[in-house]
VOPAGU-2260 file (C-alpha; in pm, 1 decimal, decimal comma):
REM VOPAGU-2260
SITE   aa  ch    i         X         Y         Z
SITE  UNK   A    0   -7018,3   -6627,9  -12355,8
SITE  UNK   A    1   -6927,4   -6849,9  -11984,8
SITE  UNK   A    2   -7216,6   -6855,5  -11779,8
SITE  UNK   A    3   -7194,9   -6807,6  -11375,9
SITE  UNK   A    4   -7188,8   -7161,0  -11364,4
SITE  UNK   A    5   -6918,6   -7241,9  -11583,9
SITE  UNK   A    6   -6675,0   -6972,9  -11385,0
SITE  UNK   A    7   -6745,8   -7103,0  -11069,3
SITE  UNK   A    8   -6648,7   -7463,1  -11158,7
SITE  UNK   A    9   -6315,7   -7271,4  -11325,3
SITE  UNK   A   10   -6244,1   -7066,5  -10997,8
SITE  UNK   A   11   -6324,8   -7434,3  -10803,3
SITE  UNK   A   12   -6066,7   -7622,0  -11031,9
SITE  UNK   A   13   -5795,6   -7326,8  -11003,0
SITE  UNK   A   14   -5902,7   -7346,7  -10573,7
SITE  UNK   A   15   -5815,9   -7711,6  -10617,0
SITE  UNK   A   16   -5520,3   -7725,1  -10869,5
SITE  UNK   A   17   -5364,4   -7488,8  -10595,8
SITE  UNK   A   18   -5444,7   -7682,1  -10355,0
SITE  UNK   A   19   -5289,3   -8008,6  -10493,7
SITE  UNK   A   20   -4997,3   -7816,6  -10569,6
SITE  UNK   A   21   -4943,5   -7647,5  -10238,2
SITE  UNK   A   22   -5005,5   -7996,4  -10108,5
SITE  UNK   A   23   -4731,5   -8161,1  -10317,8
SITE  UNK   A   24   -4461,4   -7878,0  -10252,0
SITE  UNK   A   25   -4537,0   -7966,4   -9877,8
SITE  UNK   A   26   -4467,8   -8342,7   -9951,0
SITE  UNK   A   27   -4165,9   -8308,8  -10121,9
SITE  UNK   A   28   -4041,5   -8099,7   -9853,0
SITE  UNK   A   29   -4144,3   -8246,1   -9576,0
SITE  UNK   A   30   -4002,7   -8575,0   -9739,8
SITE  UNK   A   31   -3641,0   -8416,3   -9837,5
SITE  UNK   A   32   -3617,2   -8333,9   -9472,3
SITE  UNK   A   33   -3662,3   -8689,5   -9348,8
SITE  UNK   A   34   -3456,1   -8772,4   -9645,5
SITE  UNK   A   35   -3164,9   -8504,1   -9494,3
SITE  UNK   A   36   -3281,9   -8628,0   -9098,4
SITE  UNK   A   37   -3217,7   -9023,3   -9157,0
SITE  UNK   A   38   -2882,5   -8932,6   -9355,1
SITE  UNK   A   39   -2753,4   -8696,8   -9065,8
SITE  UNK   A   40   -2829,8   -8974,2   -8822,0
SITE  UNK   A   41   -2683,5   -9254,7   -9025,2
SITE  UNK   A   42   -2314,9   -9068,2   -9051,8
SITE  UNK   A   43   -2364,1   -9036,0   -8657,8
SITE  UNK   A   44   -2398,8   -9413,4   -8630,8
SITE  UNK   A   45   -2097,6   -9475,1   -8896,1
SITE  UNK   A   46   -1954,2   -9230,2   -8625,2
SITE  UNK   A   47   -2005,9   -9473,6   -8358,6
SITE  UNK   A   48   -1985,2   -9834,7   -8493,0
SITE  UNK   A   49   -1648,0   -9844,9   -8636,4
SITE  UNK   A   50   -1541,7   -9941,4   -9010,5
SITE  UNK   A   51   -1368,9  -10268,7   -8905,1
SITE  UNK   A   52   -1121,5  -10406,2   -9144,5
SITE  UNK   A   53    -924,8  -10700,9   -8957,1
SITE  UNK   A   54   -1028,4  -10995,7   -9012,3
SITE  UNK   A   55   -1196,1  -11235,2   -8788,2
SITE  UNK   A   56    -964,9  -11568,2   -8575,8
SITE  UNK   A   57    -928,4  -11895,1   -8817,0
SITE  UNK   A   58   -1083,5  -12205,7   -8651,5
SITE  UNK   A   59   -1025,1  -12426,8   -8998,7
SITE  UNK   A   60    -928,8  -12730,5   -8917,8
SITE  UNK   A   61   -1050,8  -13124,4   -8824,6
SITE  UNK   A   62   -1213,5  -13144,7   -8471,1
SITE  UNK   A   63   -1204,5  -13479,6   -8271,7
SITE  UNK   A   64   -1462,2  -13671,1   -8054,1
SITE  UNK   A   65   -1213,6  -13666,6   -7750,0
SITE  UNK   A   66   -1171,7  -13263,0   -7811,8
SITE  UNK   A   67    -914,4  -13258,6   -7989,2
SITE  UNK   A   68    -851,0  -12991,2   -8252,4
SITE  UNK   A   69    -852,1  -12776,0   -8483,8
SITE  UNK   A   70    -569,2  -13035,6   -8711,6
SITE  UNK   A   71    -474,6  -12900,5   -9003,6
SITE  UNK   A   72    -692,8  -13067,7   -9220,1
SITE  UNK   A   73    -461,5  -13274,0   -9560,2
SITE  UNK   A   74    -647,9  -13455,7   -9846,0
SITE  UNK   A   75    -771,8  -13759,2   -9822,4
SITE  UNK   A   76    -775,9  -13731,1   -9436,7
SITE  UNK   A   77   -1058,9  -13941,8   -9299,5
SITE  UNK   A   78   -1317,8  -13707,5   -9152,6
SITE  UNK   A   79   -1722,2  -13809,9   -9122,7
SITE  UNK   A   80   -1872,8  -13452,2   -9169,3
SITE  UNK   A   81   -1762,6  -13160,1   -9355,1
SITE  UNK   A   82   -1928,6  -12830,0   -9280,3
SITE  UNK   A   83   -1893,5  -12496,8   -9455,1
SITE  UNK   A   84   -1939,0  -12172,8   -9334,4
SITE  UNK   A   85   -2030,1  -11873,1   -9601,2
SITE  UNK   A   86   -2147,4  -11513,1   -9590,9
SITE  UNK   A   87   -2053,9  -11209,6   -9398,8
SITE  UNK   A   88   -1850,5  -11063,7   -9082,8
SITE  UNK   A   89   -2067,4  -11292,4   -8891,3
SITE  UNK   A   90   -2036,8  -11584,8   -9068,3
SITE  UNK   A   91   -1682,8  -11502,0   -8973,4
SITE  UNK   A   92   -1712,0  -11408,8   -8642,6
SITE  UNK   A   93   -1563,7  -11087,1   -8627,9
SITE  UNK   A   94   -1572,4  -10942,2   -8292,7
SITE  UNK   A   95   -1478,6  -11160,9   -8051,1
SITE  UNK   A   96   -1095,6  -11259,7   -7985,6
SITE  UNK   A   97   -1054,1  -11603,1   -8038,6
SITE  UNK   A   98   -1113,0  -11899,1   -8306,7
SITE  UNK   A   99   -1320,8  -12092,7   -8022,7
SITE  UNK   A  100   -1513,5  -11802,0   -7954,6
SITE  UNK   A  101   -1694,3  -11749,0   -8323,7
SITE  UNK   A  102   -2026,1  -11922,2   -8435,6
SITE  UNK   A  103   -1834,7  -12166,8   -8661,5
SITE  UNK   A  104   -1619,8  -12312,1   -8384,9
SITE  UNK   A  105   -1900,8  -12362,7   -8120,9
SITE  UNK   A  106   -2120,0  -12466,0   -8379,7
SITE  UNK   A  107   -1885,2  -12743,5   -8506,4
SITE  UNK   A  108   -1775,2  -12817,0   -8128,7
SITE  UNK   A  109   -2140,0  -12888,6   -8070,2
SITE  UNK   A  110   -2180,8  -13101,8   -8358,2
SITE  UNK   A  111   -1883,9  -13335,5   -8253,4
SITE  UNK   A  112   -2001,4  -13334,0   -7928,4
SITE  UNK   A  113   -2342,9  -13453,3   -7994,6
SITE  UNK   A  114   -2266,6  -13663,7   -8314,3
SITE  UNK   A  115   -1926,0  -13815,5   -8188,3
SITE  UNK   A  116   -1790,8  -13755,6   -8543,5
SITE  UNK   A  117   -1501,8  -13615,6   -8704,4
SITE  UNK   A  118   -1596,8  -13346,3   -8838,3
SITE  UNK   A  119   -1374,5  -13097,5   -9048,3
SITE  UNK   A  120   -1451,0  -12709,6   -9059,2
SITE  UNK   A  121   -1404,9  -12510,1   -9347,8
SITE  UNK   A  122   -1496,6  -12093,8   -9315,0
SITE  UNK   A  123   -1538,7  -11919,1   -9649,0
SITE  UNK   A  124   -1695,1  -11598,0   -9449,9
SITE  UNK   A  125   -1555,7  -11265,2   -9600,5
SITE  UNK   A  126   -1571,4  -10954,2   -9387,2
SITE  UNK   A  127   -1783,6  -10682,3   -9562,4
SITE  UNK   A  128   -1963,2  -10935,1   -9779,6
SITE  UNK   A  129   -2335,9  -10894,2   -9958,2
SITE  UNK   A  130   -2561,4  -11104,2  -10109,9
SITE  UNK   A  131   -2367,2  -11034,4  -10396,5
SITE  UNK   A  132   -2036,1  -11195,0  -10321,9
SITE  UNK   A  133   -2203,8  -11528,9  -10206,0
SITE  UNK   A  134   -2121,1  -11694,5  -10520,1
SITE  UNK   A  135   -1785,7  -11628,5  -10548,9
SITE  UNK   A  136   -1738,9  -11774,6  -10202,4
SITE  UNK   A  137   -1886,9  -12083,2  -10302,9
SITE  UNK   A  138   -1758,1  -12142,5  -10640,7
SITE  UNK   A  139   -1386,4  -12082,6  -10500,1
SITE  UNK   A  140   -1497,4  -12341,6  -10251,8
SITE  UNK   A  141   -1628,2  -12592,9  -10541,8
SITE  UNK   A  142   -1332,6  -12509,2  -10763,8
SITE  UNK   A  143   -1110,5  -12651,6  -10502,7
SITE  UNK   A  144   -1254,0  -12918,8  -10472,7
SITE  UNK   A  145   -1383,5  -12865,0  -10076,0
SITE  UNK   A  146   -1762,9  -12940,7  -10125,3
SITE  UNK   A  147   -1920,3  -12972,2   -9721,8
SITE  UNK   A  148   -2147,6  -13203,2   -9634,2
SITE  UNK   A  149   -2347,1  -12968,2   -9482,5
SITE  UNK   A  150   -2301,3  -12580,1   -9550,4
SITE  UNK   A  151   -2422,5  -12306,3   -9320,4
SITE  UNK   A  152   -2448,4  -11950,4   -9459,2
SITE  UNK   A  153   -2515,6  -11613,6   -9265,9
SITE  UNK   A  154   -2580,8  -11343,7   -9468,3
SITE  UNK   A  155   -2790,2  -10975,1   -9463,9
SITE  UNK   A  156   -2652,8  -10764,9   -9257,8
SITE  UNK   A  157   -2443,1  -10597,5   -9540,4
SITE  UNK   A  158   -2724,1  -10563,5   -9764,0
SITE  UNK   A  159   -2900,8  -10359,1   -9500,5
SITE  UNK   A  160   -2638,8  -10098,3   -9463,8
SITE  UNK   A  161   -2555,6  -10104,1   -9841,9
SITE  UNK   A  162   -2951,3  -10039,9   -9874,2
SITE  UNK   A  163   -2965,2  -10326,8  -10141,9
SITE  UNK   A  164   -3327,9  -10385,6  -10283,0
SITE  UNK   A  165   -3498,8  -10742,8  -10065,7
SITE  UNK   A  166   -3580,3  -10909,2  -10375,0
SITE  UNK   A  167   -3242,5  -10896,3  -10540,6
SITE  UNK   A  168   -3058,9  -10947,7  -10234,1
SITE  UNK   A  169   -3309,6  -11283,5  -10148,4
SITE  UNK   A  170   -3321,4  -11387,1  -10526,5
SITE  UNK   A  171   -2894,9  -11440,8  -10477,4
SITE  UNK   A  172   -2901,2  -11596,8  -10174,9
SITE  UNK   A  173   -3158,8  -11857,0  -10349,1
SITE  UNK   A  174   -2899,3  -11903,5  -10589,6
SITE  UNK   A  175   -2630,1  -11917,5  -10374,3
SITE  UNK   A  176   -2812,8  -12186,3  -10155,8
SITE  UNK   A  177   -2891,1  -12407,1  -10506,2
SITE  UNK   A  178   -2490,6  -12333,0  -10570,2
SITE  UNK   A  179   -2477,0  -12599,3  -10298,0
SITE  UNK   A  180   -2748,2  -12848,2  -10354,6
SITE  UNK   A  181   -2658,0  -12889,5  -10669,3
SITE  UNK   A  182   -2319,4  -13004,3  -10572,9
SITE  UNK   A  183   -2486,1  -13253,7  -10247,8
SITE  UNK   A  184   -2475,1  -13005,2   -9999,3
SITE  UNK   A  185   -2729,6  -12971,6   -9733,0
SITE  UNK   A  186   -2736,4  -12577,0   -9638,8
SITE  UNK   A  187   -2908,7  -12401,7   -9323,6
SITE  UNK   A  188   -2924,8  -12030,8   -9379,0
SITE  UNK   A  189   -2976,0  -11819,2   -9043,8
SITE  UNK   A  190   -3192,7  -11537,6   -9196,8
SITE  UNK   A  191   -3037,3  -11174,8   -9153,8
SITE  UNK   A  192   -3089,4  -11044,4   -8788,4
SITE  UNK   A  193   -3299,4  -10715,0   -8644,9
SITE  UNK   A  194   -3039,2  -10448,1   -8672,5
SITE  UNK   A  195   -3319,5  -10270,2   -8437,2
SITE  UNK   A  196   -3136,3  -10440,2   -8154,3
SITE  UNK   A  197   -2814,0  -10210,9   -8207,8
SITE  UNK   A  198   -2907,5   -9915,4   -7996,5
SITE  UNK   A  199   -2601,7   -9695,4   -8093,5
SITE  UNK   A  200   -2766,1   -9638,8   -8403,6
SITE  UNK   A  201   -3057,8   -9341,3   -8320,1
SITE  UNK   A  202   -3354,2   -9328,1   -8365,3
SITE  UNK   A  203   -3625,7   -9316,3   -8617,7
SITE  UNK   A  204   -3303,0   -9474,7   -8832,0
SITE  UNK   A  205   -3290,8   -9764,1   -8639,0
SITE  UNK   A  206   -3649,8   -9801,1   -8677,3
SITE  UNK   A  207   -3609,2   -9781,9   -9054,3
SITE  UNK   A  208   -3340,0  -10035,7   -9012,3
SITE  UNK   A  209   -3571,7  -10264,4   -8856,3
SITE  UNK   A  210   -3828,6  -10284,4   -9090,0
SITE  UNK   A  211   -3558,5  -10341,1   -9369,4
SITE  UNK   A  212   -3404,0  -10640,8   -9189,9
SITE  UNK   A  213   -3746,0  -10822,4   -9109,2
SITE  UNK   A  214   -3837,2  -10729,4   -9478,7
SITE  UNK   A  215   -3516,1  -10902,9   -9590,9
SITE  UNK   A  216   -3549,1  -11211,6   -9359,5
SITE  UNK   A  217   -3859,7  -11244,9   -9483,1
SITE  UNK   A  218   -3816,6  -11270,1   -9850,0
SITE  UNK   A  219   -3465,8  -11446,8   -9761,8
SITE  UNK   A  220   -3644,5  -11768,2   -9576,2
SITE  UNK   A  221   -3890,8  -11783,5   -9841,8
SITE  UNK   A  222   -3602,1  -11785,1  -10119,6
SITE  UNK   A  223   -3399,2  -12039,2   -9925,4
SITE  UNK   A  224   -3716,2  -12268,1   -9895,0
SITE  UNK   A  225   -3764,1  -12191,8  -10283,3
SITE  UNK   A  226   -3426,5  -12360,0  -10391,9
SITE  UNK   A  227   -3370,4  -12664,0  -10114,1
SITE  UNK   A  228   -3241,2  -12549,7   -9807,5
SITE  UNK   A  229   -3331,5  -12430,0   -9425,5
SITE  UNK   A  230   -3425,9  -12094,9   -9332,2
SITE  UNK   A  231   -3301,4  -12051,6   -8924,2
SITE  UNK   A  232   -3498,5  -11729,3   -8863,0
SITE  UNK   A  233   -3220,0  -11565,7   -8619,6
SITE  UNK   A  234   -3403,8  -11259,2   -8568,0
SITE  UNK   A  235   -3665,2  -11426,0   -8402,6
SITE  UNK   A  236   -3467,5  -11578,5   -8091,7
SITE  UNK   A  237   -3197,1  -11331,4   -8098,1
SITE  UNK   A  238   -3368,0  -10973,4   -8035,1
SITE  UNK   A  239   -3480,3  -11086,7   -7694,3
SITE  UNK   A  240   -3137,0  -11171,7   -7556,5
SITE  UNK   A  241   -2981,0  -10895,0   -7709,7
SITE  UNK   A  242   -3210,0  -10606,9   -7635,4
SITE  UNK   A  243   -3235,8  -10781,2   -7262,9
SITE  UNK   A  244   -2854,1  -10790,1   -7225,1
SITE  UNK   A  245   -2664,3  -10539,0   -7480,8
SITE  UNK   A  246   -2363,4  -10538,6   -7293,8
SITE  UNK   A  247   -2351,8  -10886,2   -7232,0
SITE  UNK   A  248   -2462,8  -11018,2   -7627,9
SITE  UNK   A  249   -2224,1  -10731,4   -7803,0
SITE  UNK   A  250   -1888,9  -10695,2   -7828,3
SITE  UNK   A  251   -1708,0  -10413,0   -7766,2
SITE  UNK   A  252   -1720,7  -10227,2   -8102,0
SITE  UNK   A  253   -2133,1  -10225,6   -8000,5
SITE  UNK   A  254   -2236,0  -10402,4   -8377,4
SITE  UNK   A  255   -2081,6  -10765,7   -8407,7
SITE  UNK   A  256   -2204,2  -11014,8   -8123,6
SITE  UNK   A  257   -1988,8  -11144,3   -7845,3
SITE  UNK   A  258   -1862,1  -11505,1   -7730,8
SITE  UNK   A  259   -2228,5  -11508,6   -7599,7
SITE  UNK   A  260   -2391,9  -11380,8   -7832,4
SITE  UNK   A  261   -2222,7  -11597,3   -8079,2
SITE  UNK   A  262   -2285,4  -11885,5   -7863,7
SITE  UNK   A  263   -2672,7  -11819,7   -7896,7
SITE  UNK   A  264   -2676,6  -11815,0   -8272,7
SITE  UNK   A  265   -2461,5  -12157,3   -8252,4
SITE  UNK   A  266   -2744,1  -12282,4   -8041,5
SITE  UNK   A  267   -2988,7  -12191,1   -8204,4
SITE  UNK   A  268   -2831,0  -12329,0   -8552,9
SITE  UNK   A  269   -2781,1  -12689,9   -8410,7
SITE  UNK   A  270   -3094,3  -12807,1   -8436,0
SITE  UNK   A  271   -3152,3  -12769,0   -8768,5
SITE  UNK   A  272   -2777,6  -12880,7   -8905,4
SITE  UNK   A  273   -2820,8  -13215,4   -8656,8
SITE  UNK   A  274   -3144,4  -13208,8   -8845,5
SITE  UNK   A  275   -2972,5  -13184,3   -9186,9
SITE  UNK   A  276   -2731,1  -13466,3   -9155,1
SITE  UNK   A  277   -2975,2  -13697,3   -8996,6
SITE  UNK   A  278   -2877,1  -13653,8   -8651,9
SITE  UNK   A  279   -3159,4  -13479,1   -8459,3
SITE  UNK   A  280   -3444,7  -13714,2   -8294,9
SITE  UNK   A  281   -3770,7  -13537,9   -8270,2
SITE  UNK   A  282   -3952,4  -13212,6   -8403,9
SITE  UNK   A  283   -3771,8  -12950,4   -8444,0
SITE  UNK   A  284   -3791,6  -12559,4   -8244,8
SITE  UNK   A  285   -4028,1  -12414,8   -8423,6
SITE  UNK   A  286   -3968,3  -11984,7   -8244,8
SITE  UNK   A  287   -4221,3  -11732,2   -8258,3
SITE  UNK   A  288   -4238,3  -11552,6   -8618,2
SITE  UNK   A  289   -4146,0  -11194,9   -8453,7
SITE  UNK   A  290   -3995,8  -11150,1   -8080,7
SITE  UNK   A  291   -4222,9  -11004,1   -7864,5
SITE  UNK   A  292   -3993,5  -10842,4   -7656,9
SITE  UNK   A  293   -3846,6  -10709,3   -8037,4
SITE  UNK   A  294   -4241,3  -10597,9   -8073,3
SITE  UNK   A  295   -4246,4  -10411,1   -7736,7
SITE  UNK   A  296   -3959,6  -10163,8   -7865,0
SITE  UNK   A  297   -4119,4  -10053,6   -8197,1
SITE  UNK   A  298   -4071,6   -9670,7   -8226,5
SITE  UNK   A  299   -4503,1   -9663,6   -8292,8
SITE  UNK   A  300   -4553,2   -9880,5   -7967,7
SITE  UNK   A  301   -4290,1   -9669,9   -7761,9
SITE  UNK   A  302   -4485,5   -9394,4   -7823,8
SITE  UNK   A  303   -4762,2   -9508,1   -7758,2
SITE  UNK   A  304   -4713,6   -9535,1   -7450,2
SITE  UNK   A  305   -4524,8   -9207,2   -7399,7
SITE  UNK   A  306   -4804,6   -9015,1   -7563,2
SITE  UNK   A  307   -5134,1   -9235,0   -7503,7
SITE  UNK   A  308   -5348,2   -8963,2   -7513,8
SITE  UNK   A  309   -5192,8   -8887,4   -7909,9
SITE  UNK   A  310   -5298,6   -9281,5   -7979,7
SITE  UNK   A  311   -5645,6   -9233,9   -7835,8
SITE  UNK   A  312   -5978,4   -9247,5   -8026,5
């Protein structure tokens, strides 16, 4: 015959199990509600940010120290350097009207100006590409015997919006860097930008996307280093300017950079590119790990300012 003590233990166990079931149900309901809300915000963001199917302006060719270019490249033409660009729509320069405004052409113009060299420029980036398509871009250029002396890769934003896994995306980038390094190229990678600067994306989805993009950028930088490339943390430097002057730094689609935004990105990449080809004197710039402006605009910090009593201890 069961004792009173055992009955009490059984009652307590049933209460604990019941409480656990209720808590689990509440947690599941909350998770589903949050998931549904984020999905609705994502749908809203897709309506605000248009899906681009057009191509970026093409600036491929040879650029001369006297300012001429682009001159169509023909096999056997005498050039000092070949700069190749790979990646997504940002690498291609989508969002601007002329080739001169794209990041690659602005970068090559600066490279020619700084070195006095004749530089061939070729852009293999594809609008909408993720890290899954990088190897194909590189393979195509190598098969065509179009190996660059220095390669610039800009990739990551589409991996975030496609919700590709961070580690897998970074690993694919590292493998792409290795392909170029094995072919004899120096590689500079602009890591994933901070997508939290895109104010057309509503909160809290923007906060989630920001955390995802920064995690990806960190993983990318490690993978790039591990395969012999040079990582440039674009999020750390671009976020401040894009948050301060969005009307100036974004193109009319409110998603891709404007000519000014691309100019800033090119200026950040230039020191690493110059150093990679032995044309940079002195130490390289060392930007902060996280922009102070971007950090101050984190959702939790904004709530702390708006509702100080809720965070008081």
